[in-house]
Structures are given as C-alpha cells and as structure tokens.
mmCIF file of the C-alpha atoms, coordinates in Angstrom:
data_MODEL
# 
_entry.id   MODEL 
# 
loop_
_atom_site.group_PDB 
_atom_site.id 
_atom_site.type_symbol 
_atom_site.label_atom_id 
_atom_site.label_alt_id 
_atom_site.label_comp_id 
_atom_site.label_asym_id 
_atom_site.label_entity_id 
_atom_site.label_seq_id 
_atom_site.pdbx_PDB_ins_code 
_atom_site.Cartn_x 
_atom_site.Cartn_y 
_atom_site.Cartn_z 
_atom_site.occupancy 
_atom_site.B_iso_or_equiv 
_atom_site.pdbx_formal_charge 
_atom_site.auth_seq_id 
_atom_site.auth_comp_id 
_atom_site.auth_asym_id 
_atom_site.auth_atom_id 
_atom_site.pdbx_PDB_model_num 
ATOM 1   C CA . VAL A 1 1   ? 13.098  -2.705  -3.696  1.00 0.00 ? 1   VAL A CA 1 
ATOM 2   C CA . ILE A 1 2   ? 12.760  -5.460  -6.252  1.00 0.00 ? 2   ILE A CA 1 
ATOM 3   C CA . ASN A 1 3   ? 13.334  -7.466  -2.912  1.00 0.00 ? 3   ASN A CA 1 
ATOM 4   C CA . PHE A 1 4   ? 10.430  -6.257  -0.865  1.00 0.00 ? 4   PHE A CA 1 
ATOM 5   C CA . LEU A 1 5   ? 8.273   -6.065  -3.681  1.00 0.00 ? 5   LEU A CA 1 
ATOM 6   C CA . GLN A 1 6   ? 8.815   -9.915  -4.575  1.00 0.00 ? 6   GLN A CA 1 
ATOM 7   C CA . GLU A 1 7   ? 7.881   -10.236 -0.741  1.00 0.00 ? 7   GLU A CA 1 
ATOM 8   C CA . TYR A 1 8   ? 5.061   -8.102  -1.166  1.00 0.00 ? 8   TYR A CA 1 
ATOM 9   C CA . LEU A 1 9   ? 3.749   -10.638 -4.357  1.00 0.00 ? 9   LEU A CA 1 
ATOM 10  C CA . ARG A 1 10  ? 3.743   -13.816 -2.915  1.00 0.00 ? 10  ARG A CA 1 
ATOM 11  C CA . ILE A 1 11  ? 1.542   -12.596 -0.099  1.00 0.00 ? 11  ILE A CA 1 
ATOM 12  C CA . ASP A 1 12  ? -1.540  -14.249 -1.342  1.00 0.00 ? 12  ASP A CA 1 
ATOM 13  C CA . THR A 1 13  ? -4.220  -11.136 -1.077  1.00 0.00 ? 13  THR A CA 1 
ATOM 14  C CA . SER A 1 14  ? -7.248  -12.389 -3.614  1.00 0.00 ? 14  SER A CA 1 
ATOM 15  C CA . PHE A 1 15  ? -10.393 -13.224 -1.776  1.00 0.00 ? 15  PHE A CA 1 
ATOM 16  C CA . PRO A 1 16  ? -11.974 -15.058 -0.293  1.00 0.00 ? 16  PRO A CA 1 
ATOM 17  C CA . GLN A 1 17  ? -9.405  -15.061 2.676   1.00 0.00 ? 17  GLN A CA 1 
ATOM 18  C CA . PRO A 1 18  ? -7.135  -11.789 1.426   1.00 0.00 ? 18  PRO A CA 1 
ATOM 19  C CA . ARG A 1 19  ? -3.881  -11.854 4.167   1.00 0.00 ? 19  ARG A CA 1 
ATOM 20  C CA . TYR A 1 20  ? -3.528  -8.097  4.501   1.00 0.00 ? 20  TYR A CA 1 
ATOM 21  C CA . ASP A 1 21  ? -2.271  -8.882  8.363   1.00 0.00 ? 21  ASP A CA 1 
ATOM 22  C CA . ASP A 1 22  ? 0.773   -10.233 6.468   1.00 0.00 ? 22  ASP A CA 1 
ATOM 23  C CA . VAL A 1 23  ? 0.862   -7.274  4.131   1.00 0.00 ? 23  VAL A CA 1 
ATOM 24  C CA . MET A 1 24  ? 0.640   -4.575  7.121   1.00 0.00 ? 24  MET A CA 1 
ATOM 25  C CA . GLY A 1 25  ? 3.275   -6.850  9.151   1.00 0.00 ? 25  GLY A CA 1 
ATOM 26  C CA . LEU A 1 26  ? 5.481   -6.405  6.056   1.00 0.00 ? 26  LEU A CA 1 
ATOM 27  C CA . PHE A 1 27  ? 5.126   -2.734  5.728   1.00 0.00 ? 27  PHE A CA 1 
ATOM 28  C CA . ILE A 1 28  ? 5.579   -2.349  9.352   1.00 0.00 ? 28  ILE A CA 1 
ATOM 29  C CA . ARG A 1 29  ? 8.938   -3.950  9.684   1.00 0.00 ? 29  ARG A CA 1 
ATOM 30  C CA . GLN A 1 30  ? 9.929   -2.458  7.023   1.00 0.00 ? 30  GLN A CA 1 
ATOM 31  C CA . ALA A 1 31  ? 8.613   1.449   8.293   1.00 0.00 ? 31  ALA A CA 1 
ATOM 32  C CA . GLN A 1 32  ? 10.317  0.769   11.650  1.00 0.00 ? 32  GLN A CA 1 
ATOM 33  C CA . LYS A 1 33  ? 13.970  -0.404  9.916   1.00 0.00 ? 33  LYS A CA 1 
ATOM 34  C CA . ASP A 1 34  ? 13.652  2.840   8.169   1.00 0.00 ? 34  ASP A CA 1 
ATOM 35  C CA . GLY A 1 35  ? 12.516  4.887   11.300  1.00 0.00 ? 35  GLY A CA 1 
ATOM 36  C CA . LEU A 1 36  ? 9.108   5.881   9.632   1.00 0.00 ? 36  LEU A CA 1 
ATOM 37  C CA . ALA A 1 37  ? 5.439   6.500   11.821  1.00 0.00 ? 37  ALA A CA 1 
ATOM 38  C CA . TYR A 1 38  ? 3.158   4.165   11.089  1.00 0.00 ? 38  TYR A CA 1 
ATOM 39  C CA . GLU A 1 39  ? -0.726  3.616   12.459  1.00 0.00 ? 39  GLU A CA 1 
ATOM 40  C CA . VAL A 1 40  ? -3.578  0.787   11.692  1.00 0.00 ? 40  VAL A CA 1 
ATOM 41  C CA . VAL A 1 41  ? -6.738  2.141   11.914  1.00 0.00 ? 41  VAL A CA 1 
ATOM 42  C CA . HIS A 1 42  ? -9.192  -0.277  12.908  1.00 0.00 ? 42  HIS A CA 1 
ATOM 43  C CA . LEU A 1 43  ? -12.249 0.642   9.692   1.00 0.00 ? 43  LEU A CA 1 
ATOM 44  C CA . HIS A 1 44  ? -14.372 -2.817  11.326  1.00 0.00 ? 44  HIS A CA 1 
ATOM 45  C CA . SER A 1 45  ? -13.692 -6.266  12.733  1.00 0.00 ? 45  SER A CA 1 
ATOM 46  C CA . ASN A 1 46  ? -12.662 -7.246  9.631   1.00 0.00 ? 46  ASN A CA 1 
ATOM 47  C CA . TYR A 1 47  ? -10.207 -4.638  7.916   1.00 0.00 ? 47  TYR A CA 1 
ATOM 48  C CA . LYS A 1 48  ? -7.692  -1.803  8.728   1.00 0.00 ? 48  LYS A CA 1 
ATOM 49  C CA . ALA A 1 49  ? -6.104  0.551   7.195   1.00 0.00 ? 49  ALA A CA 1 
ATOM 50  C CA . LEU A 1 50  ? -2.369  0.930   7.208   1.00 0.00 ? 50  LEU A CA 1 
ATOM 51  C CA . VAL A 1 51  ? -1.523  4.696   6.954   1.00 0.00 ? 51  VAL A CA 1 
ATOM 52  C CA . LEU A 1 52  ? 2.731   5.156   6.575   1.00 0.00 ? 52  LEU A CA 1 
ATOM 53  C CA . GLY A 1 53  ? 5.219   7.608   6.988   1.00 0.00 ? 53  GLY A CA 1 
ATOM 54  C CA . SER A 1 54  ? 2.952   10.342  8.378   1.00 0.00 ? 54  SER A CA 1 
ATOM 55  C CA . LEU A 1 55  ? 5.411   12.942  8.102   1.00 0.00 ? 55  LEU A CA 1 
ATOM 56  C CA . ARG A 1 56  ? 5.005   16.349  8.557   1.00 0.00 ? 56  ARG A CA 1 
ATOM 57  C CA . GLY A 1 57  ? 5.824   19.126  6.027   1.00 0.00 ? 57  GLY A CA 1 
ATOM 58  C CA . GLU A 1 58  ? 7.178   22.436  7.161   1.00 0.00 ? 58  GLU A CA 1 
ATOM 59  C CA . SER A 1 59  ? 3.963   24.010  6.580   1.00 0.00 ? 59  SER A CA 1 
ATOM 60  C CA . THR A 1 60  ? -0.013  23.602  7.452   1.00 0.00 ? 60  THR A CA 1 
ATOM 61  C CA . ALA A 1 61  ? -0.415  22.898  4.015   1.00 0.00 ? 61  ALA A CA 1 
ATOM 62  C CA . PRO A 1 62  ? -3.114  20.177  2.906   1.00 0.00 ? 62  PRO A CA 1 
ATOM 63  C CA . GLY A 1 63  ? -1.375  16.626  2.737   1.00 0.00 ? 63  GLY A CA 1 
ATOM 64  C CA . LEU A 1 64  ? -0.555  14.131  0.049   1.00 0.00 ? 64  LEU A CA 1 
ATOM 65  C CA . ALA A 1 65  ? -1.913  10.410  -0.028  1.00 0.00 ? 65  ALA A CA 1 
ATOM 66  C CA . LEU A 1 66  ? -0.297  7.866   -1.290  1.00 0.00 ? 66  LEU A CA 1 
ATOM 67  C CA . THR A 1 67  ? -2.886  5.316   -1.596  1.00 0.00 ? 67  THR A CA 1 
ATOM 68  C CA . HIS A 1 68  ? -3.032  1.522   -3.173  1.00 0.00 ? 68  HIS A CA 1 
ATOM 69  C CA . HIS A 1 69  ? -5.054  -1.296  -2.734  1.00 0.00 ? 69  HIS A CA 1 
ATOM 70  C CA . MET A 1 70  ? -3.258  -4.600  -1.154  1.00 0.00 ? 70  MET A CA 1 
ATOM 71  C CA . ASP A 1 71  ? -5.802  -6.765  -2.828  1.00 0.00 ? 71  ASP A CA 1 
ATOM 72  C CA . VAL A 1 72  ? -5.747  -8.524  -6.154  1.00 0.00 ? 72  VAL A CA 1 
ATOM 73  C CA . VAL A 1 73  ? -8.232  -10.020 -8.125  1.00 0.00 ? 73  VAL A CA 1 
ATOM 74  C CA . PRO A 1 74  ? -8.878  -13.945 -7.797  1.00 0.00 ? 74  PRO A CA 1 
ATOM 75  C CA . VAL A 1 75  ? -6.594  -16.212 -9.606  1.00 0.00 ? 75  VAL A CA 1 
ATOM 76  C CA . PRO A 1 76  ? -9.154  -18.755 -11.499 1.00 0.00 ? 76  PRO A CA 1 
ATOM 77  C CA . ASP A 1 77  ? -6.999  -21.003 -13.506 1.00 0.00 ? 77  ASP A CA 1 
ATOM 78  C CA . GLN A 1 78  ? -3.533  -21.233 -12.204 1.00 0.00 ? 78  GLN A CA 1 
ATOM 79  C CA . ALA A 1 79  ? -2.433  -22.964 -14.575 1.00 0.00 ? 79  ALA A CA 1 
ATOM 80  C CA . ALA A 1 80  ? -2.913  -20.185 -17.235 1.00 0.00 ? 80  ALA A CA 1 
ATOM 81  C CA . TRP A 1 81  ? -0.138  -18.435 -15.740 1.00 0.00 ? 81  TRP A CA 1 
ATOM 82  C CA . LYS A 1 82  ? 3.062   -18.577 -17.216 1.00 0.00 ? 82  LYS A CA 1 
ATOM 83  C CA . PHE A 1 83  ? 4.964   -18.584 -13.627 1.00 0.00 ? 83  PHE A CA 1 
ATOM 84  C CA . ASP A 1 84  ? 3.043   -18.583 -9.949  1.00 0.00 ? 84  ASP A CA 1 
ATOM 85  C CA . PRO A 1 85  ? 0.450   -15.683 -9.735  1.00 0.00 ? 85  PRO A CA 1 
ATOM 86  C CA . PHE A 1 86  ? 2.027   -15.745 -5.826  1.00 0.00 ? 86  PHE A CA 1 
ATOM 87  C CA . GLY A 1 87  ? 5.551   -16.784 -6.474  1.00 0.00 ? 87  GLY A CA 1 
ATOM 88  C CA . GLY A 1 88  ? 6.947   -12.992 -7.615  1.00 0.00 ? 88  GLY A CA 1 
ATOM 89  C CA . VAL A 1 89  ? 9.571   -14.495 -10.088 1.00 0.00 ? 89  VAL A CA 1 
ATOM 90  C CA . ILE A 1 90  ? 11.673  -12.458 -12.210 1.00 0.00 ? 90  ILE A CA 1 
ATOM 91  C CA . HIS A 1 91  ? 12.334  -13.862 -15.880 1.00 0.00 ? 91  HIS A CA 1 
ATOM 92  C CA . ASP A 1 92  ? 13.982  -12.003 -18.477 1.00 0.00 ? 92  ASP A CA 1 
ATOM 93  C CA . GLY A 1 93  ? 13.656  -8.516  -16.795 1.00 0.00 ? 93  GLY A CA 1 
ATOM 94  C CA . THR A 1 94  ? 10.157  -8.876  -15.469 1.00 0.00 ? 94  THR A CA 1 
ATOM 95  C CA . ILE A 1 95  ? 8.786   -9.588  -12.393 1.00 0.00 ? 95  ILE A CA 1 
ATOM 96  C CA . TYR A 1 96  ? 5.531   -11.523 -12.797 1.00 0.00 ? 96  TYR A CA 1 
ATOM 97  C CA . GLY A 1 97  ? 2.703   -11.872 -10.046 1.00 0.00 ? 97  GLY A CA 1 
ATOM 98  C CA . ARG A 1 98  ? -0.603  -10.881 -8.994  1.00 0.00 ? 98  ARG A CA 1 
ATOM 99  C CA . GLY A 1 99  ? -0.382  -7.162  -8.053  1.00 0.00 ? 99  GLY A CA 1 
ATOM 100 C CA . SER A 1 100 ? 2.756   -6.749  -9.652  1.00 0.00 ? 100 SER A CA 1 
ATOM 101 C CA . GLN A 1 101 ? 0.728   -3.714  -11.618 1.00 0.00 ? 101 GLN A CA 1 
ATOM 102 C CA . ASP A 1 102 ? -2.410  -3.329  -10.062 1.00 0.00 ? 102 ASP A CA 1 
ATOM 103 C CA . MET A 1 103 ? -1.213  -2.031  -7.179  1.00 0.00 ? 103 MET A CA 1 
ATOM 104 C CA . LYS A 1 104 ? 1.243   -3.657  -5.066  1.00 0.00 ? 104 LYS A CA 1 
ATOM 105 C CA . GLY A 1 105 ? 3.977   -2.606  -7.370  1.00 0.00 ? 105 GLY A CA 1 
ATOM 106 C CA . VAL A 1 106 ? 2.859   0.962   -7.280  1.00 0.00 ? 106 VAL A CA 1 
ATOM 107 C CA . GLY A 1 107 ? 2.594   0.843   -3.602  1.00 0.00 ? 107 GLY A CA 1 
ATOM 108 C CA . VAL A 1 108 ? 6.153   -0.663  -3.080  1.00 0.00 ? 108 VAL A CA 1 
ATOM 109 C CA . ALA A 1 109 ? 6.751   2.259   -5.180  1.00 0.00 ? 109 ALA A CA 1 
ATOM 110 C CA . HIS A 1 110 ? 5.109   5.480   -3.244  1.00 0.00 ? 110 HIS A CA 1 
ATOM 111 C CA . TYR A 1 111 ? 7.019   3.541   -0.213  1.00 0.00 ? 111 TYR A CA 1 
ATOM 112 C CA . PHE A 1 112 ? 10.492  3.495   -1.819  1.00 0.00 ? 112 PHE A CA 1 
ATOM 113 C CA . ALA A 1 113 ? 9.946   6.840   -3.059  1.00 0.00 ? 113 ALA A CA 1 
ATOM 114 C CA . LEU A 1 114 ? 9.425   8.649   -0.215  1.00 0.00 ? 114 LEU A CA 1 
ATOM 115 C CA . LYS A 1 115 ? 11.905  6.854   1.659   1.00 0.00 ? 115 LYS A CA 1 
ATOM 116 C CA . LYS A 1 116 ? 14.588  7.798   -0.864  1.00 0.00 ? 116 LYS A CA 1 
ATOM 117 C CA . PHE A 1 117 ? 13.288  11.385  -0.694  1.00 0.00 ? 117 PHE A CA 1 
ATOM 118 C CA . LEU A 1 118 ? 13.411  11.833  2.772   1.00 0.00 ? 118 LEU A CA 1 
ATOM 119 C CA . ASP A 1 119 ? 17.123  9.698   3.088   1.00 0.00 ? 119 ASP A CA 1 
ATOM 120 C CA . GLU A 1 120 ? 18.655  12.295  0.738   1.00 0.00 ? 120 GLU A CA 1 
ATOM 121 C CA . GLY A 1 121 ? 17.736  15.113  3.047   1.00 0.00 ? 121 GLY A CA 1 
ATOM 122 C CA . GLY A 1 122 ? 14.362  16.331  1.123   1.00 0.00 ? 122 GLY A CA 1 
ATOM 123 C CA . LYS A 1 123 ? 11.830  18.526  3.256   1.00 0.00 ? 123 LYS A CA 1 
ATOM 124 C CA . LEU A 1 124 ? 8.763   17.835  3.208   1.00 0.00 ? 124 LEU A CA 1 
ATOM 125 C CA . THR A 1 125 ? 6.480   20.934  2.306   1.00 0.00 ? 125 THR A CA 1 
ATOM 126 C CA . ARG A 1 126 ? 3.428   19.381  3.571   1.00 0.00 ? 126 ARG A CA 1 
ATOM 127 C CA . PRO A 1 127 ? 2.326   15.980  5.390   1.00 0.00 ? 127 PRO A CA 1 
ATOM 128 C CA . VAL A 1 128 ? 2.489   12.923  3.111   1.00 0.00 ? 128 VAL A CA 1 
ATOM 129 C CA . TYR A 1 129 ? 1.206   9.602   3.686   1.00 0.00 ? 129 TYR A CA 1 
ATOM 130 C CA . VAL A 1 130 ? 1.243   5.879   2.001   1.00 0.00 ? 130 VAL A CA 1 
ATOM 131 C CA . ILE A 1 131 ? -1.831  4.398   2.798   1.00 0.00 ? 131 ILE A CA 1 
ATOM 132 C CA . LEU A 1 132 ? -2.812  0.740   2.535   1.00 0.00 ? 132 LEU A CA 1 
ATOM 133 C CA . LEU A 1 133 ? -6.569  0.232   2.141   1.00 0.00 ? 133 LEU A CA 1 
ATOM 134 C CA . PRO A 1 134 ? -8.289  -3.224  1.506   1.00 0.00 ? 134 PRO A CA 1 
ATOM 135 C CA . ASP A 1 135 ? -11.608 -3.987  -0.414  1.00 0.00 ? 135 ASP A CA 1 
ATOM 136 C CA . GLU A 1 136 ? -11.043 -2.089  -3.902  1.00 0.00 ? 136 GLU A CA 1 
ATOM 137 C CA . GLU A 1 137 ? -11.261 -5.237  -6.110  1.00 0.00 ? 137 GLU A CA 1 
ATOM 138 C CA . ARG A 1 138 ? -15.056 -5.468  -4.533  1.00 0.00 ? 138 ARG A CA 1 
ATOM 139 C CA . GLY A 1 139 ? -15.962 -2.007  -4.936  1.00 0.00 ? 139 GLY A CA 1 
ATOM 140 C CA . GLY A 1 140 ? -13.796 -0.474  -1.936  1.00 0.00 ? 140 GLY A CA 1 
ATOM 141 C CA . PHE A 1 141 ? -16.897 -0.123  0.408   1.00 0.00 ? 141 PHE A CA 1 
ATOM 142 C CA . GLU A 1 142 ? -15.139 -1.842  3.207   1.00 0.00 ? 142 GLU A CA 1 
ATOM 143 C CA . GLY A 1 143 ? -11.846 -0.098  2.983   1.00 0.00 ? 143 GLY A CA 1 
ATOM 144 C CA . ALA A 1 144 ? -11.734 3.314   1.209   1.00 0.00 ? 144 ALA A CA 1 
ATOM 145 C CA . GLY A 1 145 ? -15.305 4.122   1.788   1.00 0.00 ? 145 GLY A CA 1 
ATOM 146 C CA . ARG A 1 146 ? -14.898 3.322   5.306   1.00 0.00 ? 146 ARG A CA 1 
ATOM 147 C CA . PHE A 1 147 ? -11.430 5.340   5.764   1.00 0.00 ? 147 PHE A CA 1 
ATOM 148 C CA . VAL A 1 148 ? -13.098 8.362   3.997   1.00 0.00 ? 148 VAL A CA 1 
ATOM 149 C CA . ASN A 1 149 ? -15.481 7.998   6.549   1.00 0.00 ? 149 ASN A CA 1 
ATOM 150 C CA . HIS A 1 150 ? -13.437 7.324   9.536   1.00 0.00 ? 150 HIS A CA 1 
ATOM 151 C CA . SER A 1 151 ? -12.882 10.039  12.180  1.00 0.00 ? 151 SER A CA 1 
ATOM 152 C CA . TYR A 1 152 ? -8.656  8.989   11.566  1.00 0.00 ? 152 TYR A CA 1 
ATOM 153 C CA . PHE A 1 153 ? -8.831  10.635  8.182   1.00 0.00 ? 153 PHE A CA 1 
ATOM 154 C CA . GLU A 1 154 ? -10.235 14.340  9.036   1.00 0.00 ? 154 GLU A CA 1 
ATOM 155 C CA . LYS A 1 155 ? -7.243  14.319  11.206  1.00 0.00 ? 155 LYS A CA 1 
ATOM 156 C CA . LEU A 1 156 ? -5.172  13.601  8.143   1.00 0.00 ? 156 LEU A CA 1 
ATOM 157 C CA . ARG A 1 157 ? -6.037  16.855  6.506   1.00 0.00 ? 157 ARG A CA 1 
ATOM 158 C CA . ILE A 1 158 ? -5.548  15.204  2.900   1.00 0.00 ? 158 ILE A CA 1 
ATOM 159 C CA . GLY A 1 159 ? -5.725  17.986  -0.291  1.00 0.00 ? 159 GLY A CA 1 
ATOM 160 C CA . TYR A 1 160 ? -4.318  15.484  -2.720  1.00 0.00 ? 160 TYR A CA 1 
ATOM 161 C CA . VAL A 1 161 ? -4.319  11.470  -3.420  1.00 0.00 ? 161 VAL A CA 1 
ATOM 162 C CA . LEU A 1 162 ? -2.233  10.006  -6.027  1.00 0.00 ? 162 LEU A CA 1 
ATOM 163 C CA . ASP A 1 163 ? -3.299  6.141   -6.288  1.00 0.00 ? 163 ASP A CA 1 
ATOM 164 C CA . GLU A 1 164 ? -4.716  3.920   -9.635  1.00 0.00 ? 164 GLU A CA 1 
ATOM 165 C CA . GLY A 1 165 ? -6.637  6.615   -10.762 1.00 0.00 ? 165 GLY A CA 1 
ATOM 166 C CA . ILE A 1 166 ? -3.682  9.133   -10.584 1.00 0.00 ? 166 ILE A CA 1 
# 
C-alpha cells in the first residue's frame, strides 16, 4: 500500500498539465493484478473518470461510491518544501508529497480497504465503486460536475458517497 501511494504521489497531477492518464494507468494495472473490474468513462475530450471495483452486491440496494480527485494544487515554490513535493519520500515515519492528504492518500486507502475486504472473503450487500475524478482543485465542473450528469453515472445507481467532504 505504501509503495503504491509513493508511486501515485510521484505523478504530478497539478495544473496546467495534470498527468491523469498516468494515474489511471497505475490504478488499472493494480486492478488487473487484483482481478477487479474497471471502466474508463470519457467525460469530454480532455477528461476521463475511472471507475474501479464495480462489484455487484448481493442485493439491489443503492451503490456506495468511494470517490477521490486525482488533481492537486500546483506547487508555486518547490524550495519551500522539505522534500520534493512529487517525490513520495518517507522520512521519520511521515510520507511527504503533494496529495498525500488531499486526496491521493484517501483514494489509495479506499482502493486497498475494498481489496482487503474482498481478499478476506467479505460479501458486499450493495455495489461498491472506487471512483477517480479529475478537476476538483479548479472547481470540479469538468470532473464530478460532468460525471454526475453522464449517462454512465445514472446506471451506477449510487445512493451513498464517501469523499473528501465525507
């Protein structure tokens, strides 16, 4: 989990050129390794969302979405950082990197919590999705805003969302 988070933190997803495709590739490779389903949802020409772990529960209950945004606030002054903001460095038990708290660390926790639950034989009582979204740090209009108005979103029948705002 820590190595995965370090790899994620090393991907610069700040504007003006967030490397979203690199993030999606990282999660897709992990999902393939873990045998989890995934789908890429095209929001428009420059933005995509990634839906992972679209696992059906044992009922028709509304789904649970564990969402996080891939983008991070730009780093105007890298010299102000003790460590490289895109280094994923661990020092004295602390991991340093832009997005470690907001929200790359949360996204990794969501993914690996679902994986652990399933690996231990847990049974889902509703569909659970891990959803990676772009564009939150600039308002979310091109990311979550487009996603909730996309035909794919309606198909998911999401009843509950856990994200940065809980």
